[in-house]
N, C-alpha and C positions, 0 to 999 in steps of 0.2 A: 504493500500500500504506500502511495506517495502522500506524504504529510507536509503541509506548510506550517511553519512556526512564525507567528506574527507577534513580535515584541514591540509594543507601542507605548507611547506616553499619553496617558489619559488626563483629562481635566475634570476634577470632581464637579458633578452637576451640570457640565456642559454637554447635554445630550445631543444637541445638533451636531457639534463638531466631532464628538466621539463616534456617533453612529455613522457619520459620513466616512470617517477614517476606517472604521471596521468594515463597512460594506465595500469600500474601495479595495481593501485587502482581500475580501472574499472573491470579488471579481478578478483580481489579479491572480489569486491562487487557482481559480478555475481555469483561467487562460493558460496557466503554467502546467496544467494537467494534474493538479493535486486532487486526491480523493477526499481529503479532510484538511481543514485548517483549524489551528488551536490558538486561542487567545488566553490572556492571563486571568487570574482570580479577580472577581468583582470588577471586570472590565466595564460592565454595564453600571453606570453611575459613578465609577471611580472609587479609589480606595486610598486612605481611610475616610469614609464619608461621615464617620462619627455620628452625632445625633441627628444628622439629616436622615438617617435610617429610621428615625421615629416620626418623620414627616410623611403623612399619607400621600401628598402630592408627589414627593420625591419617589416613593415606592411605585406609584402609578406610572410615573415616567419611565422607571426601570422596566416595568411590565410591558408598557407600550413599545419600548425600544427592543425588547426581546422579540416581540411579534414582527416589528419592522425589519429587524435583521434576519429573522427566519424567512421572510419573503425573498430575500436575496440568496437563500440557500437552495437553489434549484440545480441539481446535477452535482452538487458538492455538499458534504457534511461539515458541520462546525461544532466545536466544543468551546464554550465561552463561560466565564464566571459572572454570576449575577446574584443579587439578593432575590429570594423567592419567598412568597407569603406562606406561612404555616397555617393551613386550613383547620388544623386540630385546635380546639379551644384550649387545650392544655399546652403549657410551655411558652417559650418566647415567640413573638409574632413572626419571626423570619428564620429562614435557613440561608446559610452561605453555600451556594450551590454551583456545581459545574453542569451546564445545560447542553444537551445534545440537540442541535437543530439540523433538519434535513427535509427536503421536498416541501419547503414552506411552512413546516410545522415544528413545534416542540415535541421531540421524540422521546426524550428521557431526561429526568432530573436526578442527579446524584447530590446528596446533601453531605456537607463536611462533617466529619466525625470528631476530630480532635480540635477543639477550639482553644487557642492560646489565650492566656490571661496573665502573662508576665511581661516585663519590660514595657515596650510601647503598645502592647496588644491588650485589648479589652473586649474580646468577641462575645464573652458570655453576657455582656450588657445588652446585646442585640439579637443573638442567634441561638436557636435551639440545636443541640447536637444530633447527629444521625445515630440511629440505634441498630442499623443493619448494614451489611456490605454485600454487594453483588456485582458481577460483571455485566457488561452490556455489549451487544454485537454491533460493530460498526464496519460496514463494507467487508464482511467476512472475517474480521478480526474479533477475538474475544477480548474486550478492553476493560481493564480495571481503572475506572475513573476515580481520581483522588484530588483533593484540594490541599495544597501547601502542607500544613502541619500534619496531615494524615500520615505522611511518611516519616515524620520525626517521632519515632516510637521509643525514644529513650525514657520518657516519662509517660506511662500509660494510666496514671491515676485519674485523669479526667476522661478516659475513653469508655464509651458504652459498648464497644465491640472488641476490646482487647487489642491485640497486635493486628492491625488492619491488613497489612500486607500478608501476614500468615493466613488470615481468614480468606483473603482473595486468592491466595495460592492454591487453595483447595479446589478452586474452579478452573485451574489450569489456564490462566490468561495468556494471551499471545502478545500483549502490549499493556504497559502502564502509561497513562496520561496524568500528569500532575500540573494543574493550573495553579499559579502561585503569585503572591504579592509579598515577596521576601525582602525586607529592608536591607540596605547596605550597612555593613560595618567592616573595618579593615581586617578583621579576623574571621569573617563569616564564610567566605567563599570556599575555603578548604573543607570546613565542616559540612557545607551544603553538598559538595561533591561526594564526600564520604557517605552521607545519608542516602543520596541517590544511588550510589554504587551498591550500598548494602541492600537497598530495596530490590535492585536488579538481580543480585545474586540470590536473594531470598525467594523472589518470584520466578526466577529462571526465564525472564523474557526482557525484551528491549523496553526503554523508557523514554518518553518525551516530557520535557519540563519547560514550561513557558512562564517567564517571570515578567513583571512590569518593569518599565524604566520611568524615570522622572522623579521630581521632587514635589512634595506637598507640604510646603512650609518647612517643618523641621525634619520630616522623614524622607529619606532619599532611597529610591529603588535603582539598583545598578543593572538590571537586565541580566546579561550573560546567561541567556537561556541555553538549554543543553538537550542533546539527544545522545543516549547511550545504547550500545549494542547489548546483546544478551550476556556478554562477559564483563560488562561494566566499562568498556572502552568508549571514549568519546567519539561519536560519529560526527557531531557538529556542535560548535560553541558560538553563539551569537555575540555581537559586540557588547562591550560594557558602556553604560552611561549614554547610550544613543539608541534610537529606534533601529530595528533590524528585521530582516525577513529572509527566510530560506525555504526551499522545498527539498525534501530528501526521501530516499527509500529507507524505511525504518528497518528493513531486514538486510541492508547492505553491511559489508564488513568494514569495520573502523580502521582507519590508517593511523599509525602512531604519530602524534604531533610533537614537534621539537620546538614549538614556539616558546619563547621566554616569557614568563609571566611578569606582569608589572610589579614594581616594588610597592610596599605599604604606603610610602609617601606619594608615589605616583597615583595610586588609587584615591588617596585622600584629596589630592589636587583635582582629579577629575570629578570627584563627588562634590567638592565645594563649588566648582565652576557650574555644575549642573544645578546645585541648590540655589545659587544666586540667580542664574539665568531663569529658572522656572518660577522662582518667587516673583520676579518682576514681570515676566510674560503672563503668568496666570493671574496676577493681580491687576494687570493693565497699566503698570508703571514702566517708565523708560530710564529715568535718571536717578543717580545715587549721589549722596553727599556723605562725607566722613571727615572726622578730624585727623589731621596728619601731623604727628608730633616730631617726626624724625626717628622714632623708636621702631623696633622690629615689628610689633603687632599691627600697628596702623599701616606700615609699609606693605606687609603681606596682604592685608585686606584691600588696600588701594590697588595693588598689582592684580589681585584676583578679580576685583570689580572691573578693572580696565579690560582684562582678558575676557571676562564673561559678557560684559555689556557693551564694550567698545569704549576707548578712552574719551571719546567725545561726549559720552553720557555720564561721566564721573567728575564731580567737583570735590577737590581736596582743599580743606580749610586749615591754614596754619594759624594758631592762636598763641603766639609767644607771650610769656610773662617775664617778670624780672629775673626769674630763676632759670629761664630757658637758655641753654648754652648756645654759643654761636655755631658750633658744629651740628647741633640738632636741627637748627633752621636750615643750614646748608644741606644736610642729609635729606631733609624733606624736599627742598627745592631741586636737588639732584634727582630724586625719584620722580618728581613732576616732569622734569626734562626727559627722563628715561622712558616714561609711559606716554607722555603727550597729553595728559589730562589737564583740565582747567584747574585753576587754583585761586584762592583769595587769602590775603593775610589780614587777620583781624586781631591786633594786639589787645590783650586783656588787662594790662597793668593799671590803666586808669580806672577801669571798672572795678578791679579788686581794691584799689585805694578808696573808691566811693563806698564800697561795702565796709571797709575798715573804719572810715569816718562815720558812717551811719550807725555802726554798731559799737563805736568806741565807748559811749556812755554806758550802754548796757553791759559791756564787757569790762568795765573799770575794775582794775585790781587783778585781772586774769591775764596771764602770759599767753602769747600766741601758741597754738597747738594744732592738733588735727583739724579743728574747726576751720581755721583759715586755709589749710590745704584743701579741704573739701569744698570750700567756697570757690576756689579757683577752678576745680573740676566742674562744679555746677554752673559757673559762668560759661565755661566752654560748652557744656550741654545745652544751655539756653541759647547761645549763639548758633549752634548747629541746628537746633529745632526752629529758630527764627528763619534761617535760610531754607530749611525744609518746608516750612509753611509758606514762605514768600514765593519760592520758585517751584514748589510741587515735587521736590526731590525726596526720595526715601533715605532716611538716615541709617547707615550701616554701623553696627556696634563693632568695636575692635578688641574687646577683652578676650583673653585666652582662658583655657580650662583651669590652668594652675591658679590664676588670679581669682576666677569665679569660685573655685573650691574653697579657698581660704579667706574669701571676703576682701581681697585686695583690690577694691574698686569702690566708687562713690555712687550711691543711689542718686538718680536724677542728674548725674554728672557724666562720668565716662562709662556708666552702665546704660546710658540712654541709647535708644535705637529701635528700629522696627524689626531688624533681623541681626542675630549674633552669628557672624560668619565663622569665626574660629573659636567659639566658646566650647567646642568639644575637642580642641587641639591643645595638648599640653605644651608648655613652653619649650621643652626639649624637642618635641616634634615640630614646633614652629621654626626652630633653627634649621632643621632638616628640610622643612618645606620651603624656606627662603632660599636655601642653596639649590633646591630642585627648580624653583622658579627661575633662578639664574643659570640653569644648565646650559643654555645656548648663548646668552648674552647677559650683561649686567643690567638687570631691571631694578633690583633692590641694591642700593649703594653698599659696598663692602663694609664701610665703617658702621653702617646701621647694624650689620650682623655681628661684628666683632667687638663693639664697644659694650661696656657694662650697662645692663638695663637700668633705667631710672624713670620715675614718674615726674621728676623735676618740679616738685611742689614746695621744696625748701632748699636751702643752700647745700650743694654737694650731695644731694640725696642719691642713694643707690637702693635697688630692690633688696640687695643683700643685707641692708641695715635692718630689715624687718623679716626677711625670709631666709631659710637655709639655701644653699646652692640648689639650682633648679633640678639637677640630676638626682639629688637626694630627695628633694621635695616630691618630684614626680613619681619616683619609685614608691614612696610611702603612699601617696594619693592613689596610685594605680591599685595597690592592694586594698586600700580602704573602700574605693569606689567600684572599680571594675570587678575585683575579686570578692568584694563584700566581706572582707575580713574584719574582725574586731581589732582594736588597738593592741590587745594582748597578743593576738596571733601575729600581728606585724612585728611586734617586739621579738617574738620567738624566732622570727625569720632573720634576725641579726641587726635590727636597727636600735638606736639609742632610745631607751624607754621615755626619758623626759621629752625628747624631741617628738616622738610618735604621739604621745599624749597631748602635746601642745598642738600638733597639726590636726589631730582628731577633734580637739576642742574648737579650733578655728573652723574646721569643716562643718561641724554641727551648728556653731553659732551663726554662720553665714547663711543658713537656710532661708531666713526671711528676706535676704537680699536677692537670692536666686529666684524666690517666688515672684518677685517683681521684675525680673530680667526679661529681655526680649526672647522670642523663640530661638533656639540654637540649632544649627545644622548638625544633624546627628551623623557622626562618622565612626564612632567607637561602639563597643558592645554595651556601654552604660553611659548614656549622655544625661546631663541635667535636663529636667523637664518631665515629659510624660514617661520617660524610661526610669526615672528615679524619684519616687514620690515619698517624701518624708514629712513628718509633722513639724510645724513651726514652733510649737511650744511643748517641748518634751525634755525630760532629764535623761541625757544619754550616758551610757556607761563609759 
């Protein structure tokens, strides 16, 4: 059987554009001689639609779209993901389904069995799980239809059918189809391939896996859809971070690929570009504004924004104070010259003096401290938001994950923004990312990369005055956040107890700041935001 894999970028709720794209690919696949075309999980309506799934009009549009797309399936079959109404009065109102369309009709509906409720997933909020598993015949093939998590059988505690692939194996399937919406993280792809290969070996038949691509604010889908032969060898791998399409003979013999896989930093780079680009395109915005300090983080965000949106759509704003070093201003201007973006210089020293004078009586008898430093950051945030309002630009936040973790940022100041571009990138990763951006030419000035990082809010300030070296800090944070270890466990792995407890306390105490932070582009296994939900007022161990 010839199968077309359609890896597409969907826009949540944009039924007209999505349906047109889907039908065009059905027409294309039919012209290419395909017997079947496969689309991703919840391609109808887009994913994650969140509480739009509770909206009756949204669900009706999904149902109407299924019937419209079915009409295009004449002489070709289609498997596509969609929410489907649960007609049983018991349970949740919807199923997350893989729907088989052929000859203008809905021929079969398979309902997802394993509903993830960890990290960024919350499918039990909307969907009822499937309680049975069975194959369906498609063009002479006995096909085991599955939806994403159904193949991830490491934790079967939420399954009503046990080991789904083992259950389906009893029916001797000749093909597994898995429609998926599997978000990107820089550690996820190898796990994904291992899961798919394990399913192939267990079922003893080839597998087709079609994933979404695209970004939906914080969550990024990397695509990289796959077809595996019955031995688990890769027949075809679609592109990462872009739409792609192929037609293949599922029973062909796989050839050994010698293609070099991209590095972790290269993947993060691609993911962040897609995240920025889709956020603007799907929101209907074109231009971005950001504060450019001459430091590493703002330089990375500016470079990424210029690459994703075009330099002509990026405005970099330099806001020097009396503490800004001459080299920082020069580094910022060098980056402007290297990227070709527009820039404005808005000095804040006089504004800061006005605050000092206005508050002098109230602050009588109190020495300058963090308050005055934060005022400078908030002045900058106000200037950036004024430009955003006046010119209709979207403000990009430039904080990194290390800073966000320990609260090294000012609410309503340098934490302002509509989208946090590198809020899931540790500082040590940021250095590697800067060098990757400079892989072909110098975009980010070398001095920006090699100089000691500083917020420049007081004389001779360095990040190291407040924080341990970033390689140590990030190693501790990774264990506390990604690995979800306790401070005691981190100490047992060889770190200083006093330092670990201090970092853990900073992490917990900064939760109220992160609660008010902009959405963060997720590139790691555990990003702040929907993937890590913690109480604001709790006594932590």
